[in-house]
Legacy VTK file of the C-alpha trace (Angstrom):
# vtk DataFile Version 3.0
C-alpha trace
ASCII
DATASET POLYDATA
POINTS 164 float
52.038 175.773 132.828
50.617 172.654 134.488
47.771 170.674 132.994
45.585 171.864 135.856
46.315 175.480 134.883
45.601 174.671 131.225
42.268 173.131 132.185
41.406 176.204 134.267
42.162 178.401 131.237
39.795 176.229 129.176
36.935 176.827 131.608
37.217 173.794 133.877
36.082 174.366 137.460
35.518 172.347 140.618
38.929 170.822 141.295
37.605 168.761 144.207
39.363 165.716 145.579
37.606 162.392 145.293
37.415 162.339 149.094
35.656 165.728 149.093
33.184 164.414 146.508
32.625 161.266 148.568
31.421 163.608 151.309
29.270 165.766 149.013
28.626 166.196 145.292
26.238 169.125 145.758
28.496 171.631 143.943
28.525 169.675 140.680
26.183 171.215 138.090
23.360 169.201 136.553
24.064 170.307 132.958
25.886 168.251 130.336
29.645 168.559 130.029
33.043 166.919 130.266
35.158 166.094 133.284
38.770 165.240 133.982
40.365 163.269 136.796
43.857 164.471 137.749
46.637 163.045 139.868
48.760 165.909 141.124
51.606 163.791 142.517
54.561 163.365 140.187
55.907 160.007 141.385
54.499 156.765 139.994
51.420 155.564 141.846
50.989 152.357 143.749
48.747 150.226 141.562
46.628 147.694 143.406
46.060 144.176 142.103
42.362 144.575 142.870
40.014 147.395 143.853
39.748 147.795 147.629
36.034 146.908 147.436
34.200 143.930 145.924
31.026 145.668 144.827
30.085 144.675 141.271
33.329 142.765 140.702
31.453 140.337 138.428
29.983 143.106 136.237
32.972 145.468 136.339
36.017 143.344 137.199
39.304 144.773 138.427
42.028 144.897 135.799
45.194 142.804 136.104
47.951 144.837 137.764
50.520 144.301 134.926
47.970 145.598 132.402
47.435 148.777 134.450
51.155 149.262 134.997
51.612 149.192 131.202
48.874 151.811 130.771
50.394 154.320 133.200
51.445 157.498 131.353
54.439 159.304 132.840
54.652 163.077 132.625
50.960 163.887 132.905
48.482 164.700 135.643
45.483 163.556 133.575
44.331 160.024 134.406
40.812 160.075 132.939
38.646 162.160 130.606
34.891 161.590 130.723
31.642 162.992 129.388
28.154 163.516 130.718
24.988 164.190 128.747
24.483 165.010 125.107
22.146 163.882 122.374
22.399 160.181 123.265
22.637 160.527 127.040
20.437 162.459 129.436
22.724 162.054 132.432
24.311 165.411 133.341
27.542 166.068 135.197
26.036 165.826 138.672
24.439 162.437 138.124
27.375 161.023 136.152
30.008 162.092 138.668
27.850 161.144 141.656
27.511 157.653 140.176
31.271 157.482 139.522
32.020 158.488 143.105
29.463 156.027 144.530
31.098 153.250 142.508
34.501 154.270 143.906
33.048 154.251 147.392
32.169 150.571 146.952
28.460 151.136 146.432
26.344 149.627 143.675
26.443 152.098 140.786
26.447 151.679 137.005
29.713 153.398 136.119
32.271 150.966 134.760
34.040 153.575 132.623
37.277 154.828 134.122
37.088 152.205 136.847
40.830 151.545 136.814
41.397 154.727 138.850
39.985 152.836 141.825
43.029 150.557 141.614
45.355 153.479 142.327
46.528 153.426 145.926
45.848 157.153 146.278
42.513 157.248 144.414
40.825 159.355 147.110
43.442 162.073 146.613
42.723 162.416 142.882
41.185 165.723 141.784
38.047 166.015 139.655
37.185 169.057 137.560
34.453 169.692 135.032
33.302 172.032 132.292
29.657 172.650 131.457
28.870 172.550 127.740
25.844 174.392 126.425
26.225 173.885 122.671
29.092 171.482 122.064
28.347 167.769 122.119
30.100 166.203 125.160
31.158 163.086 123.246
32.816 165.238 120.556
34.678 167.310 123.154
35.759 164.153 125.008
37.017 162.572 121.758
38.947 165.741 120.877
40.523 165.936 124.333
41.593 162.275 124.213
42.969 162.768 120.698
44.995 165.803 121.819
46.257 163.835 124.822
47.376 160.977 122.530
49.256 163.407 120.299
51.241 164.617 123.311
51.870 161.167 124.821
53.100 158.881 122.033
49.631 157.618 121.144
48.708 156.554 124.671
45.289 157.328 126.143
44.875 158.665 129.665
45.456 155.833 132.166
41.782 155.056 132.837
40.384 155.660 129.324
39.834 152.456 127.372
38.584 154.012 124.143
38.917 157.251 122.193
LINES 1 165
164 0 1 2 3 4 5 6 7 8 9 10 11 12 13 14 15 16 17 18 19 20 21 22 23 24 25 26 27 28 29 30 31 32 33 34 35 36 37 38 39 40 41 42 43 44 45 46 47 48 49 50 51 52 53 54 55 56 57 58 59 60 61 62 63 64 65 66 67 68 69 70 71 72 73 74 75 76 77 78 79 80 81 82 83 84 85 86 87 88 89 90 91 92 93 94 95 96 97 98 99 100 101 102 103 104 105 106 107 108 109 110 111 112 113 114 115 116 117 118 119 120 121 122 123 124 125 126 127 128 129 130 131 132 133 134 135 136 137 138 139 140 141 142 143 144 145 146 147 148 149 150 151 152 153 154 155 156 157 158 159 160 161 162 163
């Protein structure tokens, strides 16, 4: 079973490419939840030395290419796990993902988390899915998902996650 199929079994929906979301984010729910960015290709990605856009480079700088190459995790489709909303954050999935996509489209947007995916040569082909949470705290679910990922991948986090 692929990770995409596992996520579907766990209630994740959407599975839209970044390019599709750049055209429209209207299908993303406004509630709190967690989201995952997947790369469905199995070969190693081309990692760019710098994002293909300069917007907010001073606030959210591109990462050095060797650093990103060392963070690539073979054998997984998951490149980022994120959260939206919860007790300390009022931003739901729609707003959080819309901001993330705007940032990746080179527009001014406050979403520095997971920004290393924009240094993947095929970033627009990545797939985004989400799961609405009604009772669970998004940060707790995100932490658990990252912890489970690390257990399966020799302690490494998903490529674009910088913290647990």
